[in-house]
C-alpha positions as CSV (number, residue, x, y, z in Angstrom):
1,M,3.1,-5.0,8.1
2,N,5.6,-7.3,9.7
3,W,8.0,-7.6,6.9
4,S,9.8,-10.6,8.5
5,N,6.8,-12.7,7.6
6,Y,6.3,-11.5,4.1
7,S,7.9,-14.4,2.2
8,S,6.0,-17.1,4.2
9,L,2.7,-15.2,4.0
10,K,3.3,-14.7,0.2
11,S,4.0,-18.5,-0.4
12,G,0.8,-19.1,1.6
13,S,-1.2,-16.8,-0.7
14,K,-2.0,-14.6,2.3
15,V,-0.3,-11.4,0.9
16,S,0.6,-10.1,-2.5
17,L,1.7,-6.9,-4.2
18,G,-0.1,-6.0,-7.2
19,K,-1.0,-3.1,-9.6
20,E,-4.2,-1.4,-8.9
21,K,-6.2,1.1,-10.7
22,I,-9.0,3.5,-9.3
23,T,-11.1,5.9,-11.1
24,T,-10.4,9.5,-9.9
25,K,-12.9,11.2,-12.2
26,E,-15.7,9.8,-14.2
27,A,-16.1,10.7,-17.9
28,V,-18.6,13.4,-18.7
29,A,-20.5,13.1,-22.0
30,A,-20.2,15.6,-24.8
31,I,-24.0,16.1,-25.1
32,A,-26.1,16.9,-22.1
33,E,-29.9,16.9,-22.2
34,V,-31.7,19.2,-19.8
35,V,-35.5,19.0,-18.9
36,D,-36.9,22.4,-18.2
37,D,-39.9,23.1,-15.8
38,D,-42.4,22.5,-18.7
39,G,-41.0,19.1,-19.6
40,N,-39.1,20.1,-22.8
41,I,-35.9,18.5,-23.4
42,T,-33.1,20.7,-24.6
43,T,-29.7,19.3,-25.9
44,H,-26.6,21.2,-25.1
45,A,-23.2,20.5,-26.5
46,Q,-20.3,20.6,-23.9
47,A,-16.9,19.7,-24.0
48,A,-16.3,16.0,-23.2
49,E,-14.1,15.2,-20.3
50,A,-12.4,11.7,-20.2
51,K,-12.4,9.4,-17.5
52,E,-9.3,9.8,-15.1
53,E,-7.6,6.9,-13.5
54,R,-4.7,6.5,-11.2
55,E,-2.5,3.3,-11.1
56,F,-0.6,2.3,-8.0
57,V,1.0,-0.7,-6.3
58,A,-0.9,-2.1,-3.3
59,L,-0.1,-4.9,-0.8
60,T,-3.3,-6.9,-0.5
61,S,-3.7,-8.9,2.9
62,K,-6.2,-11.5,3.6
63,S,-7.6,-11.8,7.0
64,W,-10.5,-13.9,8.7
65,D,-12.9,-13.4,11.6
66,S,-11.3,-15.1,14.5
67,N,-14.7,-16.0,15.9
68,T,-16.3,-17.4,12.8
69,G,-13.5,-18.1,10.5
70,V,-15.3,-16.2,7.7
71,A,-13.0,-14.4,5.3
72,N,-13.0,-10.5,5.9
73,A,-12.6,-8.2,3.0
74,D,-9.1,-8.0,1.7
75,S,-7.1,-5.0,3.0
76,K,-5.1,-3.1,0.6
77,K,-2.4,-0.6,1.5
78,E,-0.7,1.5,-1.3
79,Y,3.1,1.6,-1.3
80,S,5.6,3.3,-3.5
81,L,9.1,1.8,-4.3
82,S,10.6,4.7,-2.4
83,Q,8.6,4.0,0.7
84,L,9.7,0.4,0.6
85,E,13.4,1.5,0.1
86,R,13.2,4.0,3.0
87,E,11.8,1.3,5.3
88,K,14.5,-1.1,4.4
89,A,17.2,1.5,4.9
90,R,15.8,2.3,8.3
91,Y,16.1,-1.4,9.1
92,D,19.6,-1.7,7.8
93,S,20.6,1.4,9.9
94,D,19.2,-0.3,13.0
95,I,21.2,-3.4,12.2
96,A,24.3,-1.3,11.8
97,K,23.7,0.5,15.2
98,A,23.1,-2.7,16.9
99,K,26.2,-4.2,15.4
100,A,28.3,-1.4,16.7
101,Q,26.8,-1.7,20.2
102,S,27.6,-5.4,20.1
103,D,31.2,-4.9,18.9
104,G,31.6,-2.2,21.8
105,L,30.2,-4.7,24.4
106,K,32.7,-7.4,22.9
107,A,35.6,-5.0,23.6
108,A,34.4,-4.2,27.1
109,I,33.9,-8.0,28.0
110,A,37.4,-8.6,26.7
111,D,38.8,-5.8,28.9
112,F,36.7,-7.0,31.8
113,K,38.2,-10.6,31.6
114,K,41.6,-9.1,31.8
115,L,41.1,-7.8,35.3
């Protein structure tokens, strides 16, 4: 994701962050019916298992086929807050390093001009 475009894409309804939910395990009934080779149905009690779901935050992006203009399926990428914070910290670190390089060059240019 090119995060520099996030605000404009968001205002154009092209991307959005939202909560998503997926089923990780379907529920299992408490009673199971088994048909034997003779066609007889036998009912067995078994422990019920609840449906399991997982919630997460995803960045949903819209896209279109460049040849036809037809909308493609939305793409979704899962993010955690810690992932976003790490990525921001990386960009902030890059900015600090670039600023230090710029300040060093400024001092070298000043010295150069004195010659």
